[in-house]
LUMLUMDREN-2810 file (N, C-alpha, C; in Angstrom, 1 decimal):
<atoms>
<atom><aa>M</aa><ch>A</ch><at>N</at><xx>143.0</xx><yy>91.6</yy><zz>68.7</zz></atom>
<atom><aa>M</aa><ch>A</ch><at>CA</at><xx>143.1</xx><yy>90.3</yy><zz>69.3</zz></atom>
<atom><aa>M</aa><ch>A</ch><at>C</at><xx>142.1</xx><yy>89.3</yy><zz>68.8</zz></atom>
<atom><aa>P</aa><ch>A</ch><at>N</at><xx>142.5</xx><yy>88.0</yy><zz>68.6</zz></atom>
<atom><aa>P</aa><ch>A</ch><at>CA</at><xx>141.6</xx><yy>87.0</yy><zz>68.1</zz></atom>
<atom><aa>P</aa><ch>A</ch><at>C</at><xx>140.6</xx><yy>86.7</yy><zz>69.1</zz></atom>
<atom><aa>R</aa><ch>A</ch><at>N</at><xx>139.4</xx><yy>86.3</yy><zz>68.7</zz></atom>
<atom><aa>R</aa><ch>A</ch><at>CA</at><xx>138.4</xx><yy>85.9</yy><zz>69.6</zz></atom>
<atom><aa>R</aa><ch>A</ch><at>C</at><xx>138.7</xx><yy>84.5</yy><zz>70.1</zz></atom>
<atom><aa>V</aa><ch>A</ch><at>N</at><xx>138.4</xx><yy>84.3</yy><zz>71.4</zz></atom>
<atom><aa>V</aa><ch>A</ch><at>CA</at><xx>138.7</xx><yy>83.0</yy><zz>72.0</zz></atom>
<atom><aa>V</aa><ch>A</ch><at>C</at><xx>137.4</xx><yy>82.2</yy><zz>71.9</zz></atom>
<atom><aa>K</aa><ch>A</ch><at>N</at><xx>137.5</xx><yy>80.9</yy><zz>71.5</zz></atom>
<atom><aa>K</aa><ch>A</ch><at>CA</at><xx>136.3</xx><yy>80.0</yy><zz>71.4</zz></atom>
<atom><aa>K</aa><ch>A</ch><at>C</at><xx>136.0</xx><yy>79.5</yy><zz>72.8</zz></atom>
<atom><aa>K</aa><ch>A</ch><at>N</at><xx>134.7</xx><yy>79.5</yy><zz>73.0</zz></atom>
<atom><aa>K</aa><ch>A</ch><at>CA</at><xx>134.3</xx><yy>78.9</yy><zz>74.3</zz></atom>
<atom><aa>K</aa><ch>A</ch><at>C</at><xx>134.3</xx><yy>77.4</yy><zz>74.2</zz></atom>
<atom><aa>K</aa><ch>A</ch><at>N</at><xx>134.6</xx><yy>76.8</yy><zz>75.3</zz></atom>
<atom><aa>K</aa><ch>A</ch><at>CA</at><xx>134.7</xx><yy>75.3</yy><zz>75.4</zz></atom>
<atom><aa>K</aa><ch>A</ch><at>C</at><xx>133.4</xx><yy>74.6</yy><zz>74.9</zz></atom>
<atom><aa>A</aa><ch>A</ch><at>N</at><xx>132.3</xx><yy>75.2</yy><zz>75.1</zz></atom>
<atom><aa>A</aa><ch>A</ch><at>CA</at><xx>131.0</xx><yy>74.7</yy><zz>74.6</zz></atom>
<atom><aa>A</aa><ch>A</ch><at>C</at><xx>130.9</xx><yy>74.7</yy><zz>73.1</zz></atom>
<atom><aa>D</aa><ch>A</ch><at>N</at><xx>131.7</xx><yy>75.6</yy><zz>72.4</zz></atom>
<atom><aa>D</aa><ch>A</ch><at>CA</at><xx>131.6</xx><yy>75.6</yy><zz>71.0</zz></atom>
<atom><aa>D</aa><ch>A</ch><at>C</at><xx>132.6</xx><yy>74.7</yy><zz>70.3</zz></atom>
<atom><aa>L</aa><ch>A</ch><at>N</at><xx>133.4</xx><yy>74.0</yy><zz>71.0</zz></atom>
<atom><aa>L</aa><ch>A</ch><at>CA</at><xx>134.4</xx><yy>73.1</yy><zz>70.4</zz></atom>
<atom><aa>L</aa><ch>A</ch><at>C</at><xx>133.7</xx><yy>71.7</yy><zz>70.1</zz></atom>
<atom><aa>P</aa><ch>A</ch><at>N</at><xx>134.2</xx><yy>71.0</yy><zz>69.1</zz></atom>
<atom><aa>P</aa><ch>A</ch><at>CA</at><xx>133.6</xx><yy>69.7</yy><zz>68.8</zz></atom>
<atom><aa>P</aa><ch>A</ch><at>C</at><xx>133.8</xx><yy>68.7</yy><zz>70.0</zz></atom>
<atom><aa>H</aa><ch>A</ch><at>N</at><xx>132.9</xx><yy>67.7</yy><zz>70.1</zz></atom>
<atom><aa>H</aa><ch>A</ch><at>CA</at><xx>132.9</xx><yy>66.7</yy><zz>71.1</zz></atom>
<atom><aa>H</aa><ch>A</ch><at>C</at><xx>132.9</xx><yy>65.3</yy><zz>70.5</zz></atom>
<atom><aa>K</aa><ch>A</ch><at>N</at><xx>133.4</xx><yy>64.4</yy><zz>71.3</zz></atom>
<atom><aa>K</aa><ch>A</ch><at>CA</at><xx>133.4</xx><yy>63.0</yy><zz>70.9</zz></atom>
<atom><aa>K</aa><ch>A</ch><at>C</at><xx>133.2</xx><yy>62.2</yy><zz>72.2</zz></atom>
<atom><aa>T</aa><ch>A</ch><at>N</at><xx>132.8</xx><yy>60.9</yy><zz>72.0</zz></atom>
<atom><aa>T</aa><ch>A</ch><at>CA</at><xx>132.7</xx><yy>60.0</yy><zz>73.2</zz></atom>
<atom><aa>T</aa><ch>A</ch><at>C</at><xx>133.9</xx><yy>59.0</yy><zz>73.2</zz></atom>
<atom><aa>C</aa><ch>A</ch><at>N</at><xx>134.5</xx><yy>58.9</yy><zz>74.3</zz></atom>
<atom><aa>C</aa><ch>A</ch><at>CA</at><xx>135.6</xx><yy>58.0</yy><zz>74.5</zz></atom>
<atom><aa>C</aa><ch>A</ch><at>C</at><xx>135.2</xx><yy>56.5</yy><zz>74.2</zz></atom>
<atom><aa>A</aa><ch>A</ch><at>N</at><xx>136.0</xx><yy>55.8</yy><zz>73.4</zz></atom>
<atom><aa>A</aa><ch>A</ch><at>CA</at><xx>135.8</xx><yy>54.4</yy><zz>73.1</zz></atom>
<atom><aa>A</aa><ch>A</ch><at>C</at><xx>136.0</xx><yy>53.5</yy><zz>74.3</zz></atom>
<atom><aa>A</aa><ch>A</ch><at>N</at><xx>136.8</xx><yy>53.9</yy><zz>75.3</zz></atom>
<atom><aa>A</aa><ch>A</ch><at>CA</at><xx>137.1</xx><yy>53.0</yy><zz>76.4</zz></atom>
<atom><aa>A</aa><ch>A</ch><at>C</at><xx>136.2</xx><yy>53.3</yy><zz>77.6</zz></atom>
<atom><aa>C</aa><ch>A</ch><at>N</at><xx>136.0</xx><yy>54.5</yy><zz>78.0</zz></atom>
<atom><aa>C</aa><ch>A</ch><at>CA</at><xx>135.2</xx><yy>54.8</yy><zz>79.2</zz></atom>
<atom><aa>C</aa><ch>A</ch><at>C</at><xx>133.8</xx><yy>55.3</yy><zz>78.9</zz></atom>
<atom><aa>G</aa><ch>A</ch><at>N</at><xx>133.6</xx><yy>55.8</yy><zz>77.7</zz></atom>
<atom><aa>G</aa><ch>A</ch><at>CA</at><xx>132.2</xx><yy>56.2</yy><zz>77.3</zz></atom>
<atom><aa>G</aa><ch>A</ch><at>C</at><xx>131.9</xx><yy>57.6</yy><zz>77.7</zz></atom>
<atom><aa>L</aa><ch>A</ch><at>N</at><xx>132.8</xx><yy>58.3</yy><zz>78.3</zz></atom>
<atom><aa>L</aa><ch>A</ch><at>CA</at><xx>132.6</xx><yy>59.7</yy><zz>78.7</zz></atom>
<atom><aa>L</aa><ch>A</ch><at>C</at><xx>132.9</xx><yy>60.7</yy><zz>77.5</zz></atom>
<atom><aa>P</aa><ch>A</ch><at>N</at><xx>132.1</xx><yy>61.8</yy><zz>77.5</zz></atom>
<atom><aa>P</aa><ch>A</ch><at>CA</at><xx>132.4</xx><yy>62.8</yy><zz>76.4</zz></atom>
<atom><aa>P</aa><ch>A</ch><at>C</at><xx>133.7</xx><yy>63.5</yy><zz>76.7</zz></atom>
<atom><aa>F</aa><ch>A</ch><at>N</at><xx>134.3</xx><yy>63.9</yy><zz>75.6</zz></atom>
<atom><aa>F</aa><ch>A</ch><at>CA</at><xx>135.5</xx><yy>64.8</yy><zz>75.7</zz></atom>
<atom><aa>F</aa><ch>A</ch><at>C</at><xx>135.5</xx><yy>65.7</yy><zz>74.5</zz></atom>
<atom><aa>S</aa><ch>A</ch><at>N</at><xx>136.2</xx><yy>66.9</yy><zz>74.7</zz></atom>
<atom><aa>S</aa><ch>A</ch><at>CA</at><xx>136.1</xx><yy>67.9</yy><zz>73.7</zz></atom>
<atom><aa>S</aa><ch>A</ch><at>C</at><xx>137.5</xx><yy>68.1</yy><zz>73.0</zz></atom>
<atom><aa>W</aa><ch>A</ch><at>N</at><xx>137.5</xx><yy>68.8</yy><zz>71.9</zz></atom>
<atom><aa>W</aa><ch>A</ch><at>CA</at><xx>138.7</xx><yy>69.0</yy><zz>71.0</zz></atom>
<atom><aa>W</aa><ch>A</ch><at>C</at><xx>139.8</xx><yy>69.7</yy><zz>71.9</zz></atom>
<atom><aa>R</aa><ch>A</ch><at>N</at><xx>141.0</xx><yy>69.2</yy><zz>71.6</zz></atom>
<atom><aa>R</aa><ch>A</ch><at>CA</at><xx>142.2</xx><yy>69.9</yy><zz>72.2</zz></atom>
<atom><aa>R</aa><ch>A</ch><at>C</at><xx>143.1</xx><yy>70.3</yy><zz>71.1</zz></atom>
<atom><aa>R</aa><ch>A</ch><at>N</at><xx>143.9</xx><yy>71.3</yy><zz>71.4</zz></atom>
<atom><aa>R</aa><ch>A</ch><at>CA</at><xx>144.8</xx><yy>71.9</yy><zz>70.3</zz></atom>
<atom><aa>R</aa><ch>A</ch><at>C</at><xx>145.8</xx><yy>70.8</yy><zz>69.9</zz></atom>
<atom><aa>K</aa><ch>A</ch><at>N</at><xx>146.3</xx><yy>70.0</yy><zz>70.8</zz></atom>
<atom><aa>K</aa><ch>A</ch><at>CA</at><xx>147.3</xx><yy>69.0</yy><zz>70.3</zz></atom>
<atom><aa>K</aa><ch>A</ch><at>C</at><xx>146.7</xx><yy>67.9</yy><zz>69.4</zz></atom>
<atom><aa>W</aa><ch>A</ch><at>N</at><xx>145.3</xx><yy>67.8</yy><zz>69.3</zz></atom>
<atom><aa>W</aa><ch>A</ch><at>CA</at><xx>144.7</xx><yy>66.9</yy><zz>68.4</zz></atom>
<atom><aa>W</aa><ch>A</ch><at>C</at><xx>144.2</xx><yy>67.6</yy><zz>67.1</zz></atom>
<atom><aa>A</aa><ch>A</ch><at>N</at><xx>144.6</xx><yy>68.8</yy><zz>66.9</zz></atom>
<atom><aa>A</aa><ch>A</ch><at>CA</at><xx>144.1</xx><yy>69.6</yy><zz>65.7</zz></atom>
<atom><aa>A</aa><ch>A</ch><at>C</at><xx>144.4</xx><yy>68.9</yy><zz>64.4</zz></atom>
<atom><aa>K</aa><ch>A</ch><at>N</at><xx>145.6</xx><yy>68.3</yy><zz>64.3</zz></atom>
<atom><aa>K</aa><ch>A</ch><at>CA</at><xx>146.0</xx><yy>67.7</yy><zz>63.0</zz></atom>
<atom><aa>K</aa><ch>A</ch><at>C</at><xx>145.3</xx><yy>66.3</yy><zz>62.7</zz></atom>
<atom><aa>D</aa><ch>A</ch><at>N</at><xx>145.0</xx><yy>65.6</yy><zz>63.8</zz></atom>
<atom><aa>D</aa><ch>A</ch><at>CA</at><xx>144.4</xx><yy>64.3</yy><zz>63.6</zz></atom>
<atom><aa>D</aa><ch>A</ch><at>C</at><xx>143.1</xx><yy>64.0</yy><zz>64.4</zz></atom>
<atom><aa>W</aa><ch>A</ch><at>N</at><xx>142.3</xx><yy>65.0</yy><zz>64.5</zz></atom>
<atom><aa>W</aa><ch>A</ch><at>CA</at><xx>141.0</xx><yy>64.9</yy><zz>65.3</zz></atom>
<atom><aa>W</aa><ch>A</ch><at>C</at><xx>140.1</xx><yy>63.8</yy><zz>64.8</zz></atom>
<atom><aa>E</aa><ch>A</ch><at>N</at><xx>140.1</xx><yy>63.5</yy><zz>63.5</zz></atom>
<atom><aa>E</aa><ch>A</ch><at>CA</at><xx>139.3</xx><yy>62.4</yy><zz>63.0</zz></atom>
<atom><aa>E</aa><ch>A</ch><at>C</at><xx>139.7</xx><yy>61.0</yy><zz>63.5</zz></atom>
<atom><aa>Q</aa><ch>A</ch><at>N</at><xx>141.0</xx><yy>60.9</yy><zz>63.8</zz></atom>
<atom><aa>Q</aa><ch>A</ch><at>CA</at><xx>141.5</xx><yy>59.6</yy><zz>64.3</zz></atom>
<atom><aa>Q</aa><ch>A</ch><at>C</at><xx>141.5</xx><yy>59.4</yy><zz>65.8</zz></atom>
<atom><aa>V</aa><ch>A</ch><at>N</at><xx>141.2</xx><yy>60.5</yy><zz>66.5</zz></atom>
<atom><aa>V</aa><ch>A</ch><at>CA</at><xx>141.2</xx><yy>60.4</yy><zz>68.0</zz></atom>
<atom><aa>V</aa><ch>A</ch><at>C</at><xx>140.0</xx><yy>59.6</yy><zz>68.5</zz></atom>
<atom><aa>R</aa><ch>A</ch><at>N</at><xx>140.3</xx><yy>58.6</yy><zz>69.3</zz></atom>
<atom><aa>R</aa><ch>A</ch><at>CA</at><xx>139.2</xx><yy>57.8</yy><zz>69.8</zz></atom>
<atom><aa>R</aa><ch>A</ch><at>C</at><xx>139.1</xx><yy>57.7</yy><zz>71.3</zz></atom>
<atom><aa>Y</aa><ch>A</ch><at>N</at><xx>140.2</xx><yy>58.1</yy><zz>72.0</zz></atom>
<atom><aa>Y</aa><ch>A</ch><at>CA</at><xx>140.2</xx><yy>58.0</yy><zz>73.5</zz></atom>
<atom><aa>Y</aa><ch>A</ch><at>C</at><xx>140.5</xx><yy>59.4</yy><zz>74.1</zz></atom>
<atom><aa>C</aa><ch>A</ch><at>N</at><xx>139.9</xx><yy>59.6</yy><zz>75.3</zz></atom>
<atom><aa>C</aa><ch>A</ch><at>CA</at><xx>140.0</xx><yy>60.9</yy><zz>75.9</zz></atom>
<atom><aa>C</aa><ch>A</ch><at>C</at><xx>141.3</xx><yy>61.1</yy><zz>76.6</zz></atom>
<atom><aa>S</aa><ch>A</ch><at>N</at><xx>142.1</xx><yy>60.0</yy><zz>76.9</zz></atom>
<atom><aa>S</aa><ch>A</ch><at>CA</at><xx>143.3</xx><yy>60.2</yy><zz>77.7</zz></atom>
<atom><aa>S</aa><ch>A</ch><at>C</at><xx>144.3</xx><yy>59.0</yy><zz>77.3</zz></atom>
<atom><aa>E</aa><ch>A</ch><at>N</at><xx>145.5</xx><yy>59.2</yy><zz>77.8</zz></atom>
<atom><aa>E</aa><ch>A</ch><at>CA</at><xx>146.5</xx><yy>58.1</yy><zz>77.6</zz></atom>
<atom><aa>E</aa><ch>A</ch><at>C</at><xx>146.1</xx><yy>56.9</yy><zz>78.4</zz></atom>
<atom><aa>R</aa><ch>A</ch><at>N</at><xx>145.5</xx><yy>57.1</yy><zz>79.6</zz></atom>
<atom><aa>R</aa><ch>A</ch><at>CA</at><xx>145.0</xx><yy>56.0</yy><zz>80.4</zz></atom>
<atom><aa>R</aa><ch>A</ch><at>C</at><xx>144.0</xx><yy>55.2</yy><zz>79.7</zz></atom>
<atom><aa>C</aa><ch>A</ch><at>N</at><xx>143.0</xx><yy>55.8</yy><zz>79.1</zz></atom>
<atom><aa>C</aa><ch>A</ch><at>CA</at><xx>142.0</xx><yy>55.1</yy><zz>78.3</zz></atom>
<atom><aa>C</aa><ch>A</ch><at>C</at><xx>142.5</xx><yy>54.4</yy><zz>77.1</zz></atom>
<atom><aa>R</aa><ch>A</ch><at>N</at><xx>143.5</xx><yy>55.0</yy><zz>76.5</zz></atom>
<atom><aa>R</aa><ch>A</ch><at>CA</at><xx>144.1</xx><yy>54.4</yy><zz>75.3</zz></atom>
<atom><aa>R</aa><ch>A</ch><at>C</at><xx>144.8</xx><yy>53.1</yy><zz>75.7</zz></atom>
<atom><aa>R</aa><ch>A</ch><at>N</at><xx>145.5</xx><yy>53.1</yy><zz>76.8</zz></atom>
<atom><aa>R</aa><ch>A</ch><at>CA</at><xx>146.2</xx><yy>51.9</yy><zz>77.3</zz></atom>
<atom><aa>R</aa><ch>A</ch><at>C</at><xx>145.3</xx><yy>50.9</yy><zz>77.8</zz></atom>
<atom><aa>S</aa><ch>A</ch><at>N</at><xx>144.1</xx><yy>51.2</yy><zz>78.3</zz></atom>
<atom><aa>S</aa><ch>A</ch><at>CA</at><xx>143.2</xx><yy>50.2</yy><zz>78.8</zz></atom>
<atom><aa>S</aa><ch>A</ch><at>C</at><xx>142.1</xx><yy>49.9</yy><zz>77.9</zz></atom>
<atom><aa>K</aa><ch>A</ch><at>N</at><xx>142.3</xx><yy>50.2</yy><zz>76.6</zz></atom>
<atom><aa>K</aa><ch>A</ch><at>CA</at><xx>141.3</xx><yy>49.9</yy><zz>75.6</zz></atom>
<atom><aa>K</aa><ch>A</ch><at>C</at><xx>141.0</xx><yy>48.4</yy><zz>75.6</zz></atom>
<atom><aa>P</aa><ch>A</ch><at>N</at><xx>139.7</xx><yy>48.0</yy><zz>75.2</zz></atom>
<atom><aa>P</aa><ch>A</ch><at>CA</at><xx>139.4</xx><yy>46.6</yy><zz>75.3</zz></atom>
<atom><aa>P</aa><ch>A</ch><at>C</at><xx>140.2</xx><yy>45.8</yy><zz>74.3</zz></atom>
<atom><aa>D</aa><ch>A</ch><at>N</at><xx>140.7</xx><yy>44.7</yy><zz>74.8</zz></atom>
<atom><aa>D</aa><ch>A</ch><at>CA</at><xx>141.5</xx><yy>43.8</yy><zz>73.9</zz></atom>
<atom><aa>D</aa><ch>A</ch><at>C</at><xx>140.6</xx><yy>43.0</yy><zz>73.0</zz></atom>
<atom><aa>I</aa><ch>A</ch><at>N</at><xx>140.7</xx><yy>43.1</yy><zz>71.7</zz></atom>
<atom><aa>I</aa><ch>A</ch><at>CA</at><xx>139.9</xx><yy>42.5</yy><zz>70.7</zz></atom>
<atom><aa>I</aa><ch>A</ch><at>C</at><xx>140.0</xx><yy>40.9</yy><zz>70.9</zz></atom>
<atom><aa>K</aa><ch>A</ch><at>N</at><xx>141.1</xx><yy>40.4</yy><zz>71.1</zz></atom>
<atom><aa>K</aa><ch>A</ch><at>CA</at><xx>141.3</xx><yy>39.0</yy><zz>71.2</zz></atom>
<atom><aa>K</aa><ch>A</ch><at>C</at><xx>140.5</xx><yy>38.4</yy><zz>72.4</zz></atom>
<atom><aa>R</aa><ch>A</ch><at>N</at><xx>140.5</xx><yy>39.1</yy><zz>73.5</zz></atom>
<atom><aa>R</aa><ch>A</ch><at>CA</at><xx>139.8</xx><yy>38.6</yy><zz>74.7</zz></atom>
<atom><aa>R</aa><ch>A</ch><at>C</at><xx>138.3</xx><yy>38.8</yy><zz>74.5</zz></atom>
<atom><aa>S</aa><ch>A</ch><at>N</at><xx>137.8</xx><yy>39.8</yy><zz>73.9</zz></atom>
<atom><aa>S</aa><ch>A</ch><at>CA</at><xx>136.4</xx><yy>40.0</yy><zz>73.7</zz></atom>
<atom><aa>S</aa><ch>A</ch><at>C</at><xx>135.8</xx><yy>39.1</yy><zz>72.7</zz></atom>
<atom><aa>V</aa><ch>A</ch><at>N</at><xx>136.5</xx><yy>38.7</yy><zz>71.7</zz></atom>
<atom><aa>V</aa><ch>A</ch><at>CA</at><xx>136.0</xx><yy>37.8</yy><zz>70.6</zz></atom>
<atom><aa>V</aa><ch>A</ch><at>C</at><xx>136.0</xx><yy>36.4</yy><zz>71.0</zz></atom>
<atom><aa>I</aa><ch>A</ch><at>N</at><xx>137.1</xx><yy>35.9</yy><zz>71.6</zz></atom>
<atom><aa>I</aa><ch>A</ch><at>CA</at><xx>137.3</xx><yy>34.5</yy><zz>71.9</zz></atom>
<atom><aa>I</aa><ch>A</ch><at>C</at><xx>137.1</xx><yy>34.3</yy><zz>73.4</zz></atom>
<atom><aa>P</aa><ch>A</ch><at>N</at><xx>136.0</xx><yy>33.6</yy><zz>73.7</zz></atom>
<atom><aa>P</aa><ch>A</ch><at>CA</at><xx>135.7</xx><yy>33.4</yy><zz>75.2</zz></atom>
<atom><aa>P</aa><ch>A</ch><at>C</at><xx>136.8</xx><yy>32.5</yy><zz>75.8</zz></atom>
<atom><aa>S</aa><ch>A</ch><at>N</at><xx>137.1</xx><yy>32.8</yy><zz>77.0</zz></atom>
<atom><aa>S</aa><ch>A</ch><at>CA</at><xx>138.1</xx><yy>32.0</yy><zz>77.7</zz></atom>
<atom><aa>S</aa><ch>A</ch><at>C</at><xx>137.6</xx><yy>30.6</yy><zz>78.0</zz></atom>
<atom><aa>L</aa><ch>A</ch><at>N</at><xx>138.4</xx><yy>29.6</yy><zz>77.9</zz></atom>
<atom><aa>L</aa><ch>A</ch><at>CA</at><xx>138.1</xx><yy>28.2</yy><zz>78.2</zz></atom>
<atom><aa>L</aa><ch>A</ch><at>C</at><xx>138.4</xx><yy>27.9</yy><zz>79.6</zz></atom>
<atom><aa>R</aa><ch>A</ch><at>N</at><xx>137.5</xx><yy>27.4</yy><zz>80.3</zz></atom>
<atom><aa>R</aa><ch>A</ch><at>CA</at><xx>137.8</xx><yy>27.0</yy><zz>81.7</zz></atom>
<atom><aa>R</aa><ch>A</ch><at>C</at><xx>137.7</xx><yy>25.6</yy><zz>82.0</zz></atom>
</atoms>
């Protein structure tokens, strides 16, 4: 039987949206380098570049 990796031994990243750490998942194995968000919710609520660069006029 293959040895199971402990969760502590998996690579970690910090979510670009919420700032919380998250660890490697099997579904991200092929594109781990491009993963930036910990969940679909964070990916959808990512900061909007247009709003953060251009201040709103009041």
